[in-house]
C-alpha positions in Angstrom: 16.2 -6.2 10.4 14.5 -3.6 12.7 14.5 -4.3 16.4 11.9 -1.7 17.4 8.8 -0.2 16.0 9.0 3.1 14.2 6.3 5.7 14.3 3.4 5.0 11.9 3.9 8.4 10.2 7.4 7.4 9.4 6.3 4.0 8.1 3.8 5.7 5.8 6.6 7.8 4.2 9.0 4.9 3.6 7.3 3.8 0.3 7.5 7.4 -0.9 11.3 7.4 -0.3 11.7 4.0 -1.9 9.9 5.0 -5.1 11.9 8.2 -5.6 15.2 6.4 -4.9 14.1 3.9 -7.6 13.8 6.8 -10.0 17.2 8.2 -9.0 18.9 4.8 -9.5 17.3 4.5 -13.0 18.7 7.9 -13.8 22.2 6.7 -12.7 22.2 9.1 -9.7 24.9 7.9 -7.3 24.2 10.0 -4.2 21.5 12.4 -2.9 21.2 14.8 0.0 18.3 15.2 2.4 17.6 18.6 0.8 17.3 17.1 -2.7 15.0 14.4 -1.3 13.0 17.0 0.5 12.4 19.0 -2.7 11.4 15.9 -4.7 9.0 14.2 -2.2 7.7 17.3 -0.5 8.8 16.2 3.0 11.0 18.7 4.9 14.6 17.7 5.2 14.5 17.6 9.1 11.7 15.0 8.9 13.6 12.9 6.4 16.8 12.9 8.6 14.7 12.0 11.6 12.9 9.2 9.7 16.3 7.8 8.5 17.8 8.1 12.0 15.5 5.3 13.2 17.5 2.9 11.1 21.0 4.0 12.2 23.6 5.8 10.2 22.4 5.6 6.6 24.3 8.6 5.3 27.5 10.6 5.8 27.7 14.3 6.8 28.8 16.3 3.8 28.3 13.4 1.4 24.6 12.6 1.7 23.2 9.2 1.0 24.4 6.6 -1.4 21.4 5.9 -3.6 22.1 2.3 -4.4 22.9 1.3 -0.8 19.9 3.3 0.5 17.5 1.7 -2.0 18.8 -1.7 -1.1 18.3 -1.0 2.5 14.7 0.2 2.1 14.0 -2.7 -0.3 14.7 -5.1 2.6 12.7 -3.0 5.1 9.7 -2.9 2.8 10.0 -6.6 1.9 10.4 -5.7 -1.7 12.9 -8.5 -2.3 10.2 -11.2 -2.4 6.9 -11.5 -4.3 3.8 -10.8 -2.3 0.5 -12.1 -3.6 -2.6 -10.1 -2.9 -6.3 -10.9 -3.4 -9.1 -8.6 -4.4 -12.7 -9.1 -3.0 -15.4 -7.4 -5.0 -15.1 -7.1 -8.7 -17.4 -4.1 -9.3 -16.4 -0.9 -11.1 -13.6 0.0 -8.6 -12.5 -3.6 -8.2 -12.3 -4.0 -12.0 -10.2 -0.8 -12.3 -7.8 -2.1 -9.6 -7.5 -5.4 -11.5 -6.3 -3.4 -14.5 -3.8 -1.5 -12.4 -0.2 -2.6 -12.9 0.8 -3.0 -9.2 3.9 -5.0 -10.0 5.5 -2.4 -12.3 7.5 -0.7 -9.5 6.8 -3.1 -6.6 6.8 -6.8 -5.7 3.0 -6.8 -5.3 0.7 -8.7 -7.6 -3.0 -9.5 -7.5 -3.1 -13.2 -7.9 -6.8 -13.9 -7.2 -10.2 -12.1 -7.1 -13.5 -13.1 -5.6 -17.1 -12.0 -6.3 -20.7 -13.1 -5.6 -21.9 -12.4 -9.1 -22.4 -15.7 -11.0 -21.3 -14.2 -14.3 -17.8 -13.5 -12.9 -17.3 -16.9 -11.4 -14.5 -18.9 -12.9 -13.5 -16.3 -15.4 -10.3 -14.4 -16.0 -10.0 -10.6 -16.0 -6.7 -8.8 -16.8 -5.0 -12.1 -16.5 -6.3 -12.6 -12.9 -8.6 -15.6 -12.1 -12.0 -14.7 -10.5 -13.4 -17.2 -8.1 -16.9 -17.5 -6.7 -17.3 -16.0 -3.2 -17.9 -19.4 -1.6 -14.4 -20.5 -2.6 -12.8 -17.5 -1.0 -11.7 -19.0 2.4 -10.4 -22.1 0.7 -8.4 -20.3 -2.0 -6.9 -17.8 0.4 -5.6 -20.6 2.6 -4.4 -22.7 -0.3 -2.6 -19.8 -2.0 -1.3 -18.5 1.3 -2.6 -15.0 0.7 -2.7 -12.8 3.8 -3.3 -9.4 2.2 -6.6 -8.4 0.6 -8.0 -5.4 -1.2 -11.7 -5.0 -0.1 -14.1 -3.2 -2.5 -17.4 -4.8 -1.6 -20.6 -2.8 -0.8 -20.6 -1.2 2.6 -23.4 -3.3 4.0 -21.4 -6.5 3.2 -18.0 -5.2 4.4 -18.0 -6.5 8.0 -19.4 -9.9 7.1 -16.8 -10.4 4.4 -14.1 -9.1 6.8 -15.1 -11.8 9.4 -14.6 -14.4 6.7 -11.2 -13.0 5.7 -10.1 -13.1 9.3 -11.2 -16.7 9.5 -9.1 -17.4 6.4 -6.0 -16.1 8.1 -5.8 -12.7 6.4 -3.5 -10.3 8.3 -3.9 -7.1 6.2 -6.9 -5.4 4.6 -6.8 -2.4 2.3 -10.3 -1.2 2.8 -12.0 0.8 0.1 -15.4 0.6 1.7 -16.8 3.5 3.9 -17.2 1.1 6.8 -14.7 1.1 9.7 -14.1 -2.6 10.1 -13.8 -4.5 13.4 -10.9 -6.8 13.4 -8.6 -8.6 15.9 -5.5 -6.8 17.1 -3.3 -8.9 14.9 -5.0 -7.8 11.7 -4.0 -4.5 10.1 -6.5 -2.3 8.2 -5.7 0.6 5.9 -8.7 2.7 5.1 -9.0 4.4 1.7 -12.1 6.5 1.8 -12.3 8.4 -1.6 -15.3 10.4 -0.6 -13.6 11.6 2.6 -10.4 12.5 0.7 -12.3 14.5 -1.9 -14.3 16.4 0.8 -11.0 17.2 2.6 -9.5 18.4 -0.6 -12.4 20.7 -1.3 -12.3 22.0 2.3 -8.6 22.8 1.9 -9.3 24.6 -1.4 -12.0 26.7 0.1 -10.2 27.5 3.4 -6.4 27.4 2.7 -6.0 28.9 -0.7 -3.9 32.0 -1.2 -7.0 34.1 -1.7 -8.2 33.3 1.9 -4.9 34.0 3.6 
């Protein structure tokens, strides 16, 4: 559908647009302007128009954007029209919380398998999701044709597990560990560092609050 790569910053904003358009459609909203989108998603309207321009003419001057058509377009761009199975590796406190999270409520994503080294987790079911022993990970990922994984293992195990995931054919890793993983060029890694985000938030509070201006 898209013949050229778009900037990564734009790609990161597409799910934000998609989610809000879903809300608008549920509210029977037929059209929306870039200004209205801007106020709702906290992205300036010029950036929204530039983001949309990468995909051609999605709206009409003086009319705005047709919500249903725009949502359908982004649904295709984000591959929301087909179910995507995801695996979780590491069923600790964070992993367990993610297993309980209802990913598929507003998306086409579902966690269909989990893996852990702890014997007490092996061959059990948590939140409706089967948990397999770690030694079955490579086989199960291949058999279930899963190429996206959420990684929540301890940091000292992260790279070793990542190497196994690459061997199993995984192409995308959502990395919740503090380790910056080494992967081949054809494997995408998205790092979610909660400690870093909190530290950044605290810095912003201390240095960018109204009292410090």
